C-alpha positions as CSV (number, residue, x, y, z in Angstrom):
1,M,-51.4,11.4,-11.9
2,R,-48.2,10.7,-12.2
3,S,-47.5,11.2,-8.5
4,F,-50.0,8.2,-8.3
5,F,-48.0,5.8,-9.9
6,T,-44.7,6.6,-8.7
7,L,-46.1,6.3,-4.9
8,P,-46.7,2.8,-4.4
9,N,-43.4,2.3,-5.7
10,L,-41.6,4.1,-2.4
11,C,-44.2,2.3,-0.6
12,P,-45.9,-0.4,-1.7
13,H,-48.7,-1.2,0.0
14,S,-47.6,1.2,2.9
15,G,-47.9,4.4,0.8
16,E,-52.2,4.3,0.0
17,P,-53.1,6.7,3.4
18,F,-50.6,8.6,2.0
19,I,-51.8,8.7,-2.1
20,A,-54.9,9.2,-1.4
21,P,-55.2,12.3,0.3
22,I,-53.2,13.8,-2.6
23,V,-55.5,12.4,-5.3
24,G,-58.7,12.8,-3.8
25,R,-59.7,9.0,-3.1
26,T,-60.3,7.0,-0.1
27,P,-57.5,4.0,-0.5
28,S,-59.7,1.5,-1.8
29,Q,-60.8,3.4,-4.6
30,C,-56.7,4.0,-5.5
31,L,-55.9,0.7,-5.0
32,E,-59.8,-0.4,-7.9
33,R,-57.9,2.3,-10.1
34,C,-54.7,1.6,-9.7
35,E,-55.7,-2.2,-10.7
36,K,-57.9,-1.0,-13.1
37,L,-55.1,0.4,-15.4
38,L,-53.0,-2.4,-15.1
39,D,-55.6,-4.8,-16.4
40,A,-55.7,-2.0,-19.3
41,A,-52.1,-1.5,-19.9
42,C,-52.0,-5.7,-19.9
43,L,-54.6,-5.7,-22.3
44,K,-53.0,-3.7,-24.3
45,D,-49.2,-5.1,-23.6
46,E,-48.6,-8.2,-27.0
47,N,-46.1,-9.7,-24.8
48,Y,-48.8,-9.8,-21.8
49,E,-48.9,-13.9,-20.6
50,P,-51.5,-14.5,-18.0
51,S,-49.8,-16.7,-15.6
52,D,-46.8,-13.9,-15.3
53,D,-48.2,-11.5,-14.4
54,P,-46.8,-10.5,-10.4
55,R,-50.4,-9.8,-8.7
56,K,-50.3,-13.0,-9.1
57,L,-47.7,-13.6,-6.4
58,R,-48.3,-15.4,-2.7
59,P,-47.0,-12.6,-0.1
60,G,-43.9,-14.0,1.0
61,E,-43.5,-14.5,-3.3
62,T,-40.7,-13.0,-5.5
63,D,-40.9,-12.0,-8.9
64,P,-38.8,-13.7,-10.6
65,N,-39.4,-10.9,-14.5
66,R,-37.9,-8.6,-11.7
67,K,-35.2,-6.6,-11.9
68,S,-32.7,-4.8,-9.1
69,S,-32.8,-1.3,-9.7
70,R,-29.8,1.1,-10.9
71,L,-28.6,4.6,-10.9
72,D,-26.8,5.3,-14.2
73,P,-23.1,5.6,-13.2
74,V,-23.3,9.0,-15.8
75,D,-25.8,11.1,-13.0
76,M,-24.0,10.0,-10.1
77,D,-20.5,11.7,-8.8
78,E,-17.0,10.5,-7.5
79,D,-18.2,10.9,-4.3
80,E,-21.4,8.5,-4.5
81,K,-19.5,6.0,-6.6
82,E,-16.6,5.6,-4.0
83,M,-20.4,4.9,-1.0
84,L,-21.7,2.9,-3.8
85,S,-18.8,0.2,-4.1
86,E,-18.4,0.4,-0.1
87,A,-21.3,-1.0,-0.1
88,K,-21.6,-3.4,-2.5
89,A,-18.2,-4.4,-0.8
90,R,-19.6,-4.1,2.8
91,L,-22.9,-6.3,0.6
92,A,-20.0,-9.7,0.0
93,S,-18.5,-9.5,3.0
94,L,-21.0,-9.6,4.6
95,Q,-22.6,-11.9,2.1
96,K,-19.2,-14.2,2.5
97,R,-19.1,-13.9,6.6
98,L,-22.8,-15.0,6.3
99,E,-21.8,-18.5,4.5
100,L,-19.3,-19.4,6.1
101,K,-20.8,-19.2,9.1
102,A,-24.0,-21.9,7.2
103,A,-21.5,-24.0,6.8
104,G,-20.1,-24.3,10.7
105,I,-16.2,-21.7,10.4
106,D,-16.2,-18.9,12.8
107,G,-14.3,-16.8,11.5
108,R,-14.5,-14.4,13.9
109,Q,-12.9,-15.3,16.7
110,S,-10.8,-13.1,18.5
111,K,-9.3,-12.7,21.4
112,R,-11.1,-11.1,24.2
113,K,-10.1,-10.4,27.8
114,R,-10.0,-13.1,30.2
115,K,-12.5,-10.2,32.6
116,R,-15.7,-12.6,33.0
117,I,-15.4,-16.7,32.3
118,D,-16.3,-17.7,28.5
119,Y,-19.1,-20.6,30.6
120,N,-19.6,-21.8,26.6
121,A,-16.1,-23.1,26.5
122,E,-14.9,-23.9,28.9
123,I,-15.5,-25.5,33.0
124,P,-16.2,-22.9,35.8
125,F,-14.0,-22.4,38.4
126,E,-11.5,-26.2,36.9
127,K,-8.6,-27.4,38.9
128,K,-7.0,-29.3,36.5
129,P,-4.1,-31.3,38.3
130,P,-1.2,-31.1,37.9
131,P,1.3,-33.1,35.3
132,G,3.5,-36.3,36.9
133,F,2.8,-39.8,39.0
134,F,0.5,-39.9,41.7
135,D,0.3,-42.3,44.8
136,V,-3.2,-43.2,44.8
137,T,-2.7,-46.0,46.7
138,D,-4.2,-44.4,50.1
139,E,-7.1,-43.1,47.5
140,E,-7.8,-47.3,46.1
141,R,-7.6,-48.3,50.3
142,L,-10.9,-45.5,51.2
143,L,-12.8,-47.6,48.4
144,E,-11.9,-51.0,49.1
145,Q,-13.3,-50.3,52.8
146,P,-17.6,-50.3,52.8
């Protein structure tokens, strides 16, 4: 019975076909049994409020009362603690980059090799005139002659 409750937590809704052979039921029977057990647990709970039932959430909504799972630091060795801190740092860096990008600030302006033309940043094959004054009287005459 213990495996029946742990597998849905590992892979919710996608784990139904995997749970059924272990328990010896069909996936629909597993879902019905799980609903019955959850209803019975809710009736026994003194603090249960029907409005807070997470099963009533629509797809895409998150449970506001949900707590994220965390490992106990006592059970982790130094390598795991270091990996966890690195992952937190990468996640914070990613979040900061996404916030800056949403604000319109592009933090990743590295110098690229000029092998190709960046059509978004510059005008292709543009020839800039040299600075200084030029005699344009010939051009004005051509324009005046219709």
